[in-house]
MARRO-933740 format. One record per residue: residue number from 1; residue in one letter; x, y, z of N, C-alpha, C in turn. Coordinates in steps of 0.02 Angstrom, whole numbers. Layout:
REM MARRO-933740
(marfi NUM "A" (X Y Z) (X Y Z) (X Y Z))
...
END
This chain:
REM MARRO-933740
(marfi 1 "M" (-224 -524 -585) (-184 -535 -502) (-129 -563 -512))
(marfi 2 "S" (-73 -550 -489) (-22 -603 -474) (4 -586 -410))
(marfi 3 "I" (26 -651 -398) (57 -665 -333) (139 -669 -328))
(marfi 4 "K" (167 -623 -279) (252 -628 -285) (261 -662 -216))
(marfi 5 "Q" (318 -694 -221) (329 -736 -145) (400 -723 -132))
(marfi 6 "S" (419 -714 -61) (481 -711 -48) (491 -766 4))
(marfi 7 "H" (550 -795 -2) (553 -854 40) (625 -839 92))
(marfi 8 "G" (644 -873 143) (695 -870 176) (678 -883 256))
(marfi 9 "G" (735 -878 278) (740 -886 361) (672 -840 389))
(marfi 10 "S" (640 -873 433) (577 -840 467) (602 -774 500))
(marfi 11 "G" (646 -764 539) (676 -717 565) (678 -663 521))
(marfi 12 "K" (730 -687 463) (755 -640 416) (687 -612 367))
(marfi 13 "Q" (639 -655 349) (574 -623 315) (544 -597 367))
(marfi 14 "A" (527 -600 433) (505 -545 480) (545 -482 468))
(marfi 15 "R" (602 -468 489) (646 -409 482) (643 -384 414))
(marfi 16 "A" (625 -415 362) (609 -384 284) (552 -345 289))
(marfi 17 "I" (489 -379 314) (440 -345 324) (441 -277 368))
(marfi 18 "I" (477 -289 428) (493 -219 459) (520 -174 441))
(marfi 19 "D" (569 -183 371) (604 -148 347) (561 -110 296))
(marfi 20 "G" (512 -136 275) (476 -103 213) (471 -162 172))
(marfi 21 "L" (468 -219 164) (449 -267 119) (359 -265 104))
(marfi 22 "D" (333 -255 36) (268 -238 42) (235 -302 45))
(marfi 23 "A" (223 -336 99) (196 -398 98) (129 -406 117))
(marfi 24 "D" (79 -431 88) (11 -423 107) (-12 -484 165))
(marfi 25 "V" (24 -536 160) (14 -590 214) (82 -609 225))
(marfi 26 "A" (96 -649 278) (161 -664 304) (140 -736 324))
(marfi 27 "T" (179 -792 301) (168 -864 335) (237 -869 352))
(marfi 28 "L" (245 -865 425) (313 -878 454) (321 -941 501))
(marfi 29 "A" (373 -948 522) (392 -1024 549) (363 -1016 644))
(marfi 30 "L" (366 -969 666) (338 -966 736) (309 -906 746))
(marfi 31 "A" (269 -904 802) (235 -844 825) (277 -798 844))
(marfi 32 "G" (324 -804 874) (370 -740 896) (400 -719 846))
(marfi 33 "D" (411 -737 777) (414 -693 723) (367 -649 706))
(marfi 34 "V" (307 -690 705) (243 -647 685) (236 -580 732))
(marfi 35 "D" (233 -604 806) (247 -550 852) (278 -486 843))
(marfi 36 "A" (357 -501 814) (386 -454 804) (373 -396 765))
(marfi 37 "L" (315 -420 705) (288 -370 675) (238 -322 705))
(marfi 38 "H" (215 -338 751) (181 -294 810) (226 -263 849))
(marfi 39 "K" (280 -286 880) (320 -251 918) (362 -199 886))
(marfi 40 "N" (381 -200 821) (421 -168 780) (398 -136 735))
(marfi 41 "G" (352 -76 750) (317 -29 696) (233 -43 696))
(marfi 42 "N" (210 -89 734) (147 -102 722) (99 -120 664))
(marfi 43 "W" (155 -155 622) (125 -193 555) (59 -226 569))
(marfi 44 "I" (43 -257 611) (-15 -313 630) (-40 -288 710))
(marfi 45 "T" (-96 -293 720) (-127 -297 787) (-95 -342 828))
(marfi 46 "S" (-119 -327 895) (-82 -375 943) (-110 -441 964))
(marfi 47 "D" (-182 -450 921) (-218 -493 921) (-226 -532 875))
(marfi 48 "W" (-184 -535 833) (-177 -570 759) (-186 -648 786))
(marfi 49 "Q" (-173 -667 829) (-183 -741 832) (-262 -764 860))
(marfi 50 "K" (-306 -713 866) (-370 -729 882) (-407 -720 807))
(marfi 51 "R" (-388 -693 748) (-419 -673 696) (-430 -740 660))
(marfi 52 "L" (-393 -790 668) (-413 -845 625) (-424 -909 676))
(marfi 53 "P" (-427 -976 640) (-451 -1022 700) (-380 -1059 711))
(marfi 54 "L" (-383 -1108 752) (-318 -1138 804) (-263 -1082 804))
(marfi 55 "A" (-272 -1025 834) (-221 -972 844) (-176 -960 792))
(marfi 56 "S" (-233 -950 722) (-194 -937 669) (-131 -983 638))
(marfi 57 "S" (-149 -1052 660) (-101 -1103 629) (-139 -1136 591))
(marfi 58 "P" (-153 -1146 522) (-189 -1192 487) (-157 -1253 468))
(marfi 59 "Y" (-88 -1271 474) (-61 -1327 489) (-12 -1336 536))
(marfi 60 "T" (14 -1385 548) (76 -1404 596) (133 -1450 570))
(marfi 61 "S" (191 -1456 589) (233 -1489 561) (270 -1524 620))
(marfi 62 "T" (317 -1557 612) (373 -1572 669) (455 -1576 653))
(marfi 63 "I" (484 -1583 691) (562 -1599 671) (579 -1669 676))
(marfi 64 "V" (618 -1694 621) (633 -1758 624) (719 -1763 588))
(marfi 65 "L" (742 -1807 589) (824 -1799 566) (826 -1851 496))
(marfi 66 "V" (860 -1796 462) (885 -1824 401) (941 -1849 389))
(marfi 67 "V" (963 -1932 364) (1015 -1943 355) (1031 -1983 280))
(marfi 68 "R" (1103 -1990 297) (1131 -2027 219) (1095 -2090 214))
(marfi 69 "A" (1087 -2113 153) (1058 -2169 130) (1083 -2241 178))
(marfi 70 "G" (1030 -2279 197) (1057 -2330 255) (1082 -2310 314))
(marfi 71 "N" (1073 -2260 320) (1097 -2224 382) (1158 -2260 409))
(marfi 72 "P" (1225 -2239 383) (1293 -2272 394) (1307 -2258 454))
(marfi 73 "K" (1286 -2196 499) (1310 -2172 559) (1262 -2201 618))
(marfi 74 "G" (1207 -2237 597) (1156 -2267 647) (1130 -2221 689))
(marfi 75 "I" (1099 -2162 668) (1074 -2104 700) (1004 -2141 716))
(marfi 76 "K" (980 -2141 773) (904 -2161 789) (864 -2098 834))
(marfi 77 "D" (916 -2066 874) (875 -2015 908) (926 -1954 934))
(marfi 78 "W" (906 -1914 962) (928 -1838 978) (1002 -1852 1002))
(marfi 79 "D" (1018 -1912 1063) (1082 -1910 1085) (1128 -1947 1037))
(marfi 80 "D" (1115 -1959 978) (1158 -1987 929) (1193 -1931 895))
(marfi 81 "L" (1167 -1877 910) (1184 -1805 873) (1255 -1777 913))
(marfi 82 "I" (1253 -1796 961) (1329 -1773 1001) (1373 -1826 1006))
(marfi 83 "K" (1363 -1875 965) (1424 -1926 968) (1497 -1888 924))
(marfi 84 "P" (1550 -1902 951) (1619 -1886 899) (1604 -1913 840))
(marfi 85 "G" (1624 -1872 789) (1633 -1892 724) (1564 -1883 683))
(marfi 86 "V" (1498 -1870 716) (1449 -1857 690) (1437 -1768 664))
(marfi 87 "S" (1439 -1765 607) (1421 -1684 578) (1351 -1683 572))
(marfi 88 "V" (1331 -1627 603) (1255 -1613 604) (1242 -1533 564))
(marfi 89 "I" (1194 -1537 522) (1181 -1477 475) (1118 -1445 521))
(marfi 90 "T" (1114 -1393 525) (1048 -1367 551) (1065 -1280 549))
(marfi 91 "P" (1015 -1248 538) (1030 -1175 528) (1026 -1128 586))
(marfi 92 "N" (1048 -1072 580) (1061 -1020 645) (987 -1006 670))
(marfi 93 "P" (980 -1012 734) (920 -1006 773) (920 -919 769))
(marfi 94 "K" (969 -877 758) (972 -807 765) (916 -793 696))
(marfi 95 "T" (922 -828 639) (893 -799 583) (836 -846 549))
(marfi 96 "S" (833 -896 587) (790 -954 562) (736 -986 599))
(marfi 97 "G" (664 -968 591) (630 -1009 641) (630 -1072 648))
(marfi 98 "G" (640 -1128 589) (639 -1197 582) (705 -1198 638))
(marfi 99 "A" (771 -1165 645) (808 -1190 684) (813 -1181 748))
(marfi 100 "R" (745 -1135 761) (729 -1117 845) (688 -1183 867))
(marfi 101 "W" (641 -1210 820) (608 -1276 846) (661 -1338 855))
(marfi 102 "N" (707 -1325 813) (759 -1390 815) (786 -1383 876))
(marfi 103 "Y" (815 -1313 892) (852 -1303 962) (815 -1335 1014))
(marfi 104 "L" (754 -1316 1025) (714 -1332 1074) (689 -1392 1074))
(marfi 105 "A" (682 -1436 1019) (660 -1499 1022) (729 -1538 1048))
(marfi 106 "A" (777 -1520 1033) (843 -1546 1055) (852 -1539 1130))
(marfi 107 "W" (845 -1476 1157) (845 -1451 1233) (799 -1493 1280))
(marfi 108 "E" (733 -1507 1248) (683 -1527 1292) (680 -1615 1282))
(marfi 109 "F" (725 -1631 1236) (738 -1710 1239) (780 -1716 1301))
(marfi 110 "A" (846 -1666 1299) (905 -1682 1355) (877 -1658 1415))
(marfi 111 "K" (831 -1617 1424) (799 -1592 1497) (759 -1672 1518))
(marfi 112 "R" (716 -1685 1469) (683 -1758 1512) (731 -1821 1503))
(marfi 113 "K" (789 -1833 1455) (822 -1881 1466) (877 -1884 1536))
(marfi 114 "Y" (914 -1823 1540) (953 -1814 1589) (927 -1760 1651))
(marfi 115 "G" (877 -1738 1660) (847 -1711 1708) (853 -1642 1736))
(marfi 116 "S" (890 -1604 1713) (902 -1542 1707) (921 -1485 1651))
(marfi 117 "E" (909 -1417 1670) (914 -1380 1625) (989 -1379 1605))
(marfi 118 "A" (1026 -1374 1661) (1104 -1378 1667) (1128 -1436 1612))
(marfi 119 "Q" (1095 -1505 1604) (1121 -1542 1578) (1093 -1539 1495))
(marfi 120 "A" (1045 -1507 1493) (1018 -1484 1425) (1061 -1451 1414))
(marfi 121 "K" (1079 -1383 1437) (1109 -1341 1400) (1189 -1376 1380))
(marfi 122 "D" (1209 -1415 1433) (1275 -1454 1408) (1261 -1497 1347))
(marfi 123 "F" (1210 -1515 1343) (1192 -1577 1285) (1186 -1533 1220))
(marfi 124 "V" (1144 -1477 1220) (1144 -1445 1162) (1209 -1397 1142))
(marfi 125 "A" (1254 -1401 1188) (1325 -1369 1172) (1352 -1411 1133))
(marfi 126 "K" (1371 -1477 1150) (1399 -1535 1126) (1359 -1536 1061))
(marfi 127 "L" (1292 -1535 1054) (1269 -1544 985) (1283 -1489 927))
(marfi 128 "Y" (1295 -1425 951) (1317 -1357 917) (1384 -1363 889))
(marfi 129 "A" (1425 -1398 949) (1512 -1415 927) (1508 -1464 869))
(marfi 130 "N" (1456 -1506 857) (1473 -1535 791) (1436 -1517 729))
(marfi 131 "V" (1406 -1450 730) (1385 -1419 662) (1442 -1390 640))
(marfi 132 "P" (1470 -1397 583) (1508 -1362 552) (1497 -1297 512))
(marfi 133 "V" (1432 -1279 493) (1421 -1227 466) (1335 -1206 467))
(marfi 134 "L" (1331 -1137 490) (1256 -1126 510) (1231 -1081 453))
(marfi 135 "D" (1177 -1105 421) (1154 -1084 364) (1102 -1018 386))
(marfi 136 "T" (1079 -963 354) (1026 -931 373) (961 -960 385))
(marfi 137 "G" (935 -1004 349) (864 -1030 342) (876 -1120 335))
(marfi 138 "A" (813 -1132 332) (817 -1211 329) (825 -1225 260))
(marfi 139 "R" (808 -1190 203) (812 -1212 138) (881 -1213 127))
(marfi 140 "G" (935 -1169 142) (996 -1164 136) (1028 -1227 166))
(marfi 141 "S" (1005 -1230 220) (1035 -1309 255) (1023 -1368 222))
(marfi 142 "S" (969 -1368 202) (938 -1425 155) (985 -1422 97))
(marfi 143 "I" (1015 -1367 72) (1038 -1374 -1) (1126 -1402 21))
(marfi 144 "T" (1138 -1357 82) (1210 -1399 110) (1206 -1471 121))
(marfi 145 "F" (1155 -1499 146) (1154 -1569 154) (1153 -1607 90))
(marfi 146 "A" (1093 -1581 62) (1080 -1631 -1) (1113 -1636 -63))
(marfi 147 "Q" (1130 -1565 -82) (1178 -1540 -150) (1254 -1543 -134))
(marfi 148 "R" (1261 -1515 -81) (1331 -1497 -76) (1370 -1562 -20))
(marfi 149 "A" (1312 -1609 0) (1333 -1676 25) (1369 -1665 91))
(marfi 150 "Q" (1357 -1603 112) (1403 -1591 189) (1368 -1615 254))
(marfi 151 "G" (1392 -1655 305) (1357 -1686 356) (1328 -1749 358))
(marfi 152 "D" (1316 -1772 403) (1300 -1849 420) (1221 -1845 426))
(marfi 153 "V" (1199 -1802 463) (1134 -1780 477) (1112 -1696 472))
(marfi 154 "F" (1046 -1704 464) (1009 -1642 445) (946 -1631 489))
(marfi 155 "I" (948 -1590 525) (897 -1576 571) (836 -1532 536))
(marfi 156 "S" (776 -1566 521) (742 -1550 464) (659 -1534 494))
(marfi 157 "W" (623 -1490 456) (557 -1501 453) (543 -1550 416))
(marfi 158 "E" (477 -1586 442) (467 -1659 418) (447 -1644 349))
(marfi 159 "N" (418 -1599 325) (400 -1586 260) (459 -1575 211))
(marfi 160 "E" (507 -1543 240) (563 -1558 188) (611 -1600 182))
(marfi 161 "A" (591 -1653 247) (624 -1712 241) (608 -1764 175))
(marfi 162 "Y" (536 -1756 182) (475 -1795 126) (521 -1769 61))
(marfi 163 "L" (513 -1697 38) (538 -1675 -17) (602 -1695 -38))
(marfi 164 "L" (653 -1699 4) (721 -1728 -1) (719 -1807 -6))
(marfi 165 "E" (677 -1827 16) (676 -1905 4) (650 -1912 -81))
(marfi 166 "K" (596 -1861 -93) (564 -1868 -163) (628 -1858 -217))
(marfi 167 "E" (669 -1799 -200) (710 -1775 -248) (782 -1827 -247))
(marfi 168 "F" (798 -1840 -169) (857 -1861 -191) (862 -1941 -150))
(marfi 169 "G" (799 -1993 -171) (781 -2038 -144) (835 -2093 -127))
(marfi 170 "S" (885 -2091 -161) (931 -2147 -164) (996 -2125 -128))
(marfi 171 "K" (986 -2054 -101) (1050 -2025 -68) (1033 -2010 16))
(marfi 172 "V" (968 -2009 43) (949 -2001 89) (891 -2039 117))
(marfi 173 "D" (880 -2048 186) (836 -2059 233) (814 -2027 269))
(marfi 174 "F" (755 -2030 315) (747 -1995 386) (728 -2040 437))
(marfi 175 "V" (739 -2018 491) (718 -2056 556) (666 -2012 607))
(marfi 176 "Y" (614 -2036 620) (583 -1993 675) (611 -1995 744))
(marfi 177 "P" (633 -1951 776) (667 -1963 848) (602 -1991 888))
(marfi 178 "S" (633 -2007 964) (589 -2031 1014) (528 -1979 1037))
(marfi 179 "I" (552 -1912 1032) (514 -1855 1050) (544 -1799 1001))
(marfi 180 "S" (474 -1763 994) (506 -1698 958) (444 -1636 975))
(marfi 181 "I" (429 -1583 937) (410 -1537 951) (346 -1522 902))
(marfi 182 "L" (296 -1490 921) (241 -1485 889) (245 -1426 858))
(marfi 183 "A" (270 -1412 791) (283 -1338 754) (218 -1316 743))
(marfi 184 "Q" (194 -1267 756) (149 -1223 717) (142 -1161 684))
(marfi 185 "P" (170 -1158 628) (190 -1106 588) (127 -1069 578))
(marfi 186 "P" (140 -1000 602) (69 -949 602) (60 -912 526))
(marfi 187 "V" (2 -887 526) (-12 -834 464) (-44 -783 481))
(marfi 188 "T" (-22 -734 441) (-67 -663 456) (-71 -613 404))
(marfi 189 "V" (-110 -574 414) (-117 -515 359) (-69 -478 385))
(marfi 190 "V" (-43 -430 341) (2 -370 364) (-33 -309 364))
(marfi 191 "D" (-67 -293 424) (-108 -253 398) (-109 -177 376))
(marfi 192 "K" (-40 -153 404) (-19 -91 373) (-19 -93 297))
(marfi 193 "N" (10 -152 271) (12 -144 207) (-51 -161 174))
(marfi 194 "V" (-97 -192 189) (-156 -209 157) (-212 -151 152))
(marfi 195 "D" (-196 -114 204) (-252 -51 218) (-232 6 171))
(marfi 196 "R" (-160 1 172) (-124 46 132) (-142 36 50))
(marfi 197 "K" (-140 -29 29) (-140 -39 -42) (-214 -63 -67))
(marfi 198 "G" (-258 -65 -2) (-327 -85 -24) (-338 -152 -53))
(marfi 199 "T" (-293 -199 -9) (-304 -274 -27) (-314 -317 22))
(marfi 200 "R" (-353 -282 75) (-374 -331 133) (-402 -387 123))
(marfi 201 "A" (-458 -363 83) (-524 -418 62) (-485 -489 38))
(marfi 202 "V" (-437 -486 -12) (-412 -529 -43) (-361 -576 6))
(marfi 203 "A" (-337 -541 33) (-271 -563 79) (-329 -601 135))
(marfi 204 "E" (-370 -582 170) (-401 -602 225) (-438 -670 177))
(marfi 205 "E" (-468 -675 121) (-494 -731 91) (-455 -773 72))
(marfi 206 "Y" (-392 -758 64) (-326 -809 40) (-315 -848 112))
(marfi 207 "L" (-304 -820 166) (-292 -850 226) (-345 -900 248))
(marfi 208 "K" (-418 -879 245) (-468 -913 245) (-467 -973 220))
(marfi 209 "F" (-439 -982 158) (-447 -1024 105) (-417 -1081 144))
(marfi 210 "L" (-362 -1078 180) (-297 -1126 197) (-333 -1159 256))
(marfi 211 "Y" (-395 -1138 270) (-436 -1195 327) (-489 -1241 289))
(marfi 212 "T" (-506 -1228 217) (-544 -1255 175) (-519 -1328 177))
(marfi 213 "E" (-565 -1394 151) (-546 -1447 143) (-504 -1453 79))
(marfi 214 "E" (-507 -1395 28) (-470 -1423 -33) (-385 -1387 -21))
(marfi 215 "A" (-381 -1341 33) (-317 -1313 39) (-298 -1362 89))
(marfi 216 "Q" (-335 -1393 143) (-300 -1434 189) (-266 -1505 154))
(marfi 217 "D" (-308 -1523 84) (-279 -1581 52) (-220 -1566 16))
(marfi 218 "I" (-214 -1493 6) (-151 -1482 -29) (-93 -1480 7))
(marfi 219 "I" (-130 -1451 80) (-71 -1458 134) (-37 -1531 158))
(marfi 220 "G" (-78 -1568 162) (-67 -1644 165) (-28 -1686 116))
(marfi 221 "K" (-43 -1650 42) (-5 -1678 -7) (65 -1658 -19))
(marfi 222 "N" (76 -1607 15) (133 -1572 28) (183 -1577 96))
(marfi 223 "F" (150 -1637 130) (191 -1643 183) (190 -1619 243))
(marfi 224 "Y" (147 -1561 256) (116 -1528 305) (69 -1574 346))
(marfi 225 "R" (59 -1553 420) (14 -1602 444) (-49 -1552 442))
(marfi 226 "P" (-105 -1571 408) (-165 -1533 402) (-196 -1536 472))
(marfi 227 "T" (-240 -1487 481) (-274 -1488 542) (-352 -1514 533))
(marfi 228 "S" (-378 -1520 480) (-460 -1547 479) (-435 -1611 486))
(marfi 229 "A" (-497 -1636 522) (-498 -1720 534) (-507 -1760 470))
(marfi 230 "K" (-538 -1737 408) (-537 -1775 353) (-463 -1769 319))
(marfi 231 "A" (-433 -1732 315) (-374 -1727 292) (-318 -1761 344))
(marfi 232 "Q" (-319 -1764 387) (-287 -1783 448) (-285 -1867 431))
(marfi 233 "A" (-364 -1902 423) (-373 -1975 401) (-349 -1983 334))
(marfi 234 "K" (-343 -1939 295) (-321 -1969 226) (-244 -1981 225))
(marfi 235 "Y" (-208 -1935 269) (-127 -1931 263) (-112 -1969 323))
(marfi 236 "A" (-151 -1999 353) (-124 -2032 432) (-64 -2087 414))
(marfi 237 "K" (-49 -2112 360) (6 -2158 343) (62 -2132 334))
(marfi 238 "Q" (60 -2063 288) (114 -2036 292) (143 -1991 338))
(marfi 239 "L" (80 -1969 376) (107 -1918 423) (96 -1955 501))
(marfi 240 "P" (139 -2015 519) (121 -2046 576) (103 -2004 643))
(marfi 241 "K" (72 -2027 687) (63 -2005 768) (126 -2002 785))
(marfi 242 "L" (151 -1962 823) (214 -1954 864) (206 -1935 932))
(marfi 243 "K" (242 -1942 988) (241 -1910 1029) (289 -1836 1039))
(marfi 244 "L" (230 -1803 1048) (264 -1718 1024) (230 -1677 1090))
(marfi 245 "F" (275 -1636 1099) (256 -1584 1160) (256 -1515 1125))
(marfi 246 "T" (224 -1473 1160) (210 -1402 1135) (261 -1350 1166))
(marfi 247 "I" (268 -1297 1140) (303 -1245 1169) (284 -1209 1228))
(marfi 248 "E" (208 -1212 1237) (187 -1187 1301) (196 -1233 1355))
(marfi 249 "E" (194 -1301 1343) (197 -1361 1384) (278 -1350 1416))
(marfi 250 "A" (310 -1352 1373) (385 -1347 1389) (433 -1306 1408))
(marfi 251 "F" (407 -1223 1374) (443 -1181 1395) (412 -1116 1395))
(marfi 252 "G" (353 -1136 1415) (292 -1066 1434) (285 -1015 1393))
(marfi 253 "G" (287 -1043 1305) (266 -1009 1259) (332 -970 1239))
(marfi 254 "W" (321 -931 1167) (393 -919 1140) (407 -843 1160))
(marfi 255 "D" (381 -806 1202) (406 -744 1230) (467 -776 1284))
(marfi 256 "K" (430 -824 1320) (495 -854 1366) (551 -876 1325))
(marfi 257 "A" (546 -925 1286) (585 -971 1254) (624 -926 1210))
(marfi 258 "D" (599 -872 1173) (641 -815 1157) (692 -774 1195))
(marfi 259 "K" (687 -746 1259) (716 -709 1303) (773 -774 1340))
(marfi 260 "A" (764 -843 1353) (789 -866 1379) (848 -912 1326))
(marfi 261 "H" (823 -919 1261) (870 -953 1221) (899 -915 1161))
(marfi 262 "F" (858 -861 1135) (890 -836 1083) (897 -750 1081))
(marfi 263 "A" (875 -740 1137) (894 -648 1128) (968 -648 1136))
(marfi 264 "D" (994 -593 1143) (1062 -575 1141) (1075 -595 1213))
(marfi 265 "G" (1139 -631 1225) (1153 -652 1281) (1124 -724 1317))
(marfi 266 "G" (1067 -749 1273) (1040 -809 1280) (1082 -860 1280))
(marfi 267 "S" (1040 -934 1295) (1076 -987 1304) (1120 -1003 1234))
(marfi 268 "F" (1076 -976 1179) (1130 -1007 1114) (1186 -962 1108))
(marfi 269 "D" (1193 -894 1117) (1249 -868 1131) (1307 -879 1178))
(marfi 270 "Q" (1268 -918 1238) (1320 -931 1292) (1354 -999 1254))
(marfi 271 "I" (1320 -1033 1220) (1351 -1108 1200) (1397 -1097 1152))
(marfi 272 "Y" (1362 -1053 1095) (1396 -1048 1022) (1458 -989 1035))
(marfi 273 "T" (1462 -954 1064) (1532 -910 1065) (1580 -948 1106))
(marfi 274 "K" (1565 -998 1131) (1618 -1043 1169) (1653 -1084 1120))
(marfi 275 "K" (1623 -1094 1059) (1663 -1118 1004) (1730 -1094 995))
END
């Protein structure tokens, strides 16, 4: 048996499966991208989140701020990202699930700090005015920041920040903002493909394995936040407790967030086309 992997922006990966990429399982950045597999061609069942524990999210993550070594621009929180002369690296929320978490984390920070949706929109517009390039996925933005040395701050998955620190330790640091979003990347079997290929049993066993203590330890080791109490305790120092809000609390779930912010004509199009 061999395992083939395909990596890229979450929205782009969902589109690839819809267009015929022969995936047995999908592990995407957000539930909205997985829902798209049901809405566009019935690749999965509508109740996919009920098939595995914790709404089919065996691990979580959050969004942090990666800066140059020594933090020369003094970045401490989200509001530092709209200052003049601060260059921000983040991917395109039209193609990247991680970018959507970034966008919503910044929006909710501003809404809570400044008090209204209008001020949150103005804040995010200023933030994106400081973004010189929009890569299609989080990994592309990571390369832009770390290898191509563009930007002063990279809005990043927590696990990616740790990996950058391991690889470019002398060149980067990262900071936890005062508040961030609880990212819950989900997993699913791609029903149409596994039933056609006869691979359902092995695909389902693989996803169930992600909830075992063995897998949870691997998850923690690779800087994702495990969901098992034992692994959480083991990696508590490395993954500190943070002030996090959920997509449901702040935005009423992915459906509402997508329509308001990332659909054609949504808030992202409104602020980004003004550039």
